[in-house]
C-alpha positions in Angstrom: 43.9 109.1 49.6 40.2 109.4 49.9 40.5 112.6 47.5 42.0 110.1 45.0 39.5 107.6 45.5 36.7 110.2 45.0 38.5 111.3 41.7 38.9 107.9 40.4 34.9 107.3 41.1 34.2 110.5 39.2 36.6 109.6 36.2 34.6 106.2 36.0 31.0 107.5 36.4 32.0 109.9 33.4 32.6 106.8 31.2 29.0 105.7 31.5 30.2 101.9 30.4 33.6 100.2 30.5 35.3 96.9 29.8 37.9 96.5 32.4 41.1 94.6 31.3 41.1 92.2 34.4 44.1 90.0 35.4 43.0 89.5 39.0 46.1 91.2 40.3 45.8 93.9 43.2 45.4 96.9 40.7 43.0 95.6 38.2 40.9 94.1 40.9 40.6 97.3 42.6 39.8 99.2 39.5 37.1 96.6 38.7 35.5 96.7 42.0 35.4 100.6 41.9 34.3 100.3 38.2 31.4 97.9 39.1 30.2 99.9 42.0 29.8 103.1 39.8 28.5 101.4 36.7 26.8 98.3 37.7 25.9 96.1 34.8 27.6 98.5 32.2 30.9 97.1 33.7 32.3 94.0 32.3 35.6 92.4 33.3 37.7 90.7 30.4 40.4 88.2 31.0 42.8 86.4 28.9 43.6 82.8 29.1 47.2 82.4 28.0 50.0 80.2 28.3 51.9 82.9 30.1 49.4 82.9 33.0 49.1 80.2 35.4 45.9 78.5 35.9 45.8 79.6 39.4 45.6 83.2 38.4 42.7 82.6 35.9 40.9 80.5 38.7 41.3 83.5 41.4 40.3 86.2 38.8 37.1 84.1 37.8 36.5 83.6 41.7 36.8 87.4 42.4 34.1 87.9 39.7 31.6 85.4 41.1 32.0 86.7 44.5 31.2 90.3 43.7 28.6 89.6 41.0 30.6 90.9 38.2 30.2 89.7 34.4 33.3 88.2 33.1 34.3 87.5 29.8 37.4 85.1 29.2 39.0 84.8 25.7 41.9 82.7 24.5 44.8 84.9 23.8 47.0 84.6 20.6 50.3 85.8 21.4 52.2 82.8 20.6 51.2 83.3 17.1 52.9 86.5 16.9 56.8 86.1 15.8 57.4 89.5 17.4 56.7 88.3 20.6 57.9 84.6 20.5 61.2 86.1 19.5 61.2 87.9 22.7 62.9 91.3 22.1 63.2 93.9 24.6 59.6 95.4 23.1 58.1 91.9 23.6 55.2 93.4 25.8 54.3 95.9 23.4 53.3 93.1 20.8 51.8 91.2 23.5 49.6 94.1 25.0 48.9 95.3 21.6 47.1 92.0 20.3 45.4 91.6 23.6 43.9 95.2 23.8 42.7 94.7 20.0 41.1 91.8 21.1 39.3 93.4 24.1 38.2 96.4 22.0 36.5 93.9 19.7 34.8 92.3 22.8 33.8 95.9 23.9 32.1 97.1 20.6 30.3 93.5 20.5 28.8 94.2 23.9 28.4 97.9 23.1 30.6 99.1 25.8 32.1 102.7 25.4 35.3 102.5 27.0 38.3 100.0 27.6 40.3 100.7 30.9 43.2 98.9 32.7 45.2 98.9 35.8 48.3 100.9 35.4 49.2 103.1 38.4 51.7 105.7 39.3 54.4 103.7 40.3 54.4 101.9 36.6 55.7 105.1 35.4 59.3 104.3 36.9 60.1 101.0 35.2 60.6 99.8 31.5 57.1 99.3 30.2 57.0 98.8 26.6 53.4 97.9 26.7 52.5 101.4 27.5 53.0 102.4 23.8 50.1 100.1 23.0 47.8 101.9 25.4 48.7 105.3 24.0 48.1 104.1 20.2 44.7 102.2 21.1 43.3 104.8 23.3 43.2 102.6 26.2 42.6 104.6 29.6 44.3 104.0 33.0 42.0 105.5 35.4 44.4 104.8 38.4 47.0 107.0 36.9 44.6 109.6 36.2 43.5 109.9 39.5 47.0 109.8 40.8 47.0 106.6 42.8 50.2 104.7 44.1 50.3 101.0 44.5 50.7 101.2 48.4 47.5 103.4 48.3 45.5 101.0 46.3 46.6 98.3 48.7 45.5 100.2 51.4 42.1 101.3 50.0 41.6 97.2 48.9 42.0 96.8 52.3 39.4 99.2 53.7 37.0 97.8 51.0 37.6 94.3 52.4 39.2 93.1 49.0 41.0 89.7 49.4 43.8 91.2 46.9 44.9 93.9 49.0 48.0 92.0 50.2 48.3 89.8 47.1 51.8 89.3 45.8 52.9 90.9 42.7 52.8 88.9 39.6 54.0 89.4 36.2 53.5 87.1 33.1 55.5 83.9 32.9 57.2 85.3 29.6 59.0 87.9 31.9 60.9 85.2 33.4 62.7 84.4 30.2 65.9 86.5 29.2 65.4 89.0 26.1 66.5 87.2 22.9 65.7 83.4 24.2 62.6 82.4 22.3 59.6 82.0 24.2 57.9 78.7 23.7 54.8 76.9 25.6 57.2 74.2 27.1 59.4 77.2 28.8 56.2 78.7 30.0 54.7 75.2 31.4 58.0 74.6 33.2 58.1 78.1 34.7 54.5 77.8 35.8 55.0 74.2 37.5 58.5 75.4 39.3 56.6 78.3 40.7 53.9 76.3 41.8 56.3 74.2 43.7 57.3 77.2 45.6 53.6 78.3 46.4 53.0 74.8 47.7 55.7 75.2 50.0 54.3 78.5 51.5 56.4 80.9 49.7 54.4 84.0 48.7 56.6 86.1 46.7 59.0 84.5 44.3 60.0 84.2 40.6 61.7 81.4 38.7 63.7 82.9 35.8 64.6 80.4 33.0 68.1 80.6 31.4 70.1 78.9 28.9 69.9 76.6 25.8 72.9 74.9 25.5 73.2 72.8 22.0 69.8 74.0 21.2 67.8 72.8 18.0 68.8 76.2 16.4 72.5 75.8 17.1 73.3 72.8 15.2 75.7 71.8 17.9 75.4 68.9 20.2 75.3 69.6 24.1 78.5 69.2 25.8 78.8 65.4 26.6 76.2 64.4 24.0 78.3 61.7 22.2 75.1 60.8 20.2 75.4 64.1 18.3 71.5 64.7 18.9 70.7 68.4 20.1 69.8 68.6 23.7 68.8 71.6 25.8 70.2 72.3 29.2 67.8 74.7 31.2 68.9 76.6 34.3 66.3 77.7 37.2 67.2 80.8 39.0 65.1 81.1 41.8 64.3 84.6 43.3 62.8 84.9 47.0 62.8 88.0 49.4 66.2 87.8 51.2 64.5 86.7 54.5 62.9 83.6 52.8 66.5 82.2 51.2 67.3 80.6 54.5 64.1 78.6 54.6 64.7 77.4 51.1 68.1 76.2 52.2 66.6 74.2 55.0 67.5 70.5 54.1 63.7 69.3 53.5 63.0 72.4 51.4 66.0 72.5 49.4 65.8 68.8 48.5 62.2 68.8 47.7 62.7 71.6 45.2 65.7 70.3 43.8 64.0 66.8 42.9 60.8 68.6 41.7 62.7 70.8 39.5 64.8 68.3 38.0 61.2 66.2 37.5 60.1 69.3 35.5 63.1 69.4 33.2 65.9 71.8 34.9 69.2 70.6 34.6 70.7 73.1 37.3 68.8 74.8 40.1 70.2 78.0 41.6 69.2 80.8 44.1 69.8 84.3 43.2 71.6 85.9 46.4 70.4 89.2 45.8 66.7 88.2 46.3 63.6 88.8 44.7 63.4 92.1 42.7 60.7 93.1 40.3 61.7 93.3 36.6 65.2 91.9 37.2 65.6 90.8 33.6 65.4 94.5 32.9 68.9 95.2 34.6 70.9 94.1 31.7 69.1 96.4 29.5 69.8 99.1 31.8 73.7 98.3 32.2 73.8 98.0 28.2 72.1 101.4 28.0 74.8 103.0 30.6 77.6 101.2 28.6 76.4 103.1 25.3 76.1 106.2 27.1 
């Protein structure tokens, strides 16, 4: 592990200057800290403000930079204006990441910084990651992968360095909570963000709220079941994913009724719990099953 850390430091020193695509998560925080130690003022963090990222994530990213004396540039991302993204195809992440990285490349050029780096690690090679194509096309470097670092190693090294992110739960953008093919809208992202904040406020640390279903949506031209007015209405279902050991705590009467009431206020018609529990990338499972069927 120390050998890999030394390799990472050498890789970054060779760059002379760098912009770090910084989300505030475990990987990008570790990468940013090491890059700042090696490059000093020639290292700048760039963070996107987006409908798909909760305010708390942006606040935590900014606080990390303040605590460590790192210059941060925050810009407003424009992925919602890209129909290729909003339509939510399986390669949605490619279009999002491509636009995001193009903006960062412009910021790097404006600040006379040579290289743009991001925090993919070795474990990311084992999942469906369409955004990786954007990294190759734009020649964005991933030093954690170049050094051969895995997630567990990054957490251990972060802990040794005293980084508060060492045990931070995994996070993915809120758009990943919406099934492929169902349109992404700011309203849906806001609902998901509010619902996940309810779980955070109750003390849950690892969670996902997946949003499903548009019955009688504005695009269908059909009224929702039971809607005698003939007006189109949407029925949203929330599928809560928690680690199996936390499901029983959610089912406790006080928590169960609080979550149900708050989710209904947010706009969900149905509130469910996934009995398989939290698992990253669960929206990709259907893609894998469809691929197996095709073969």
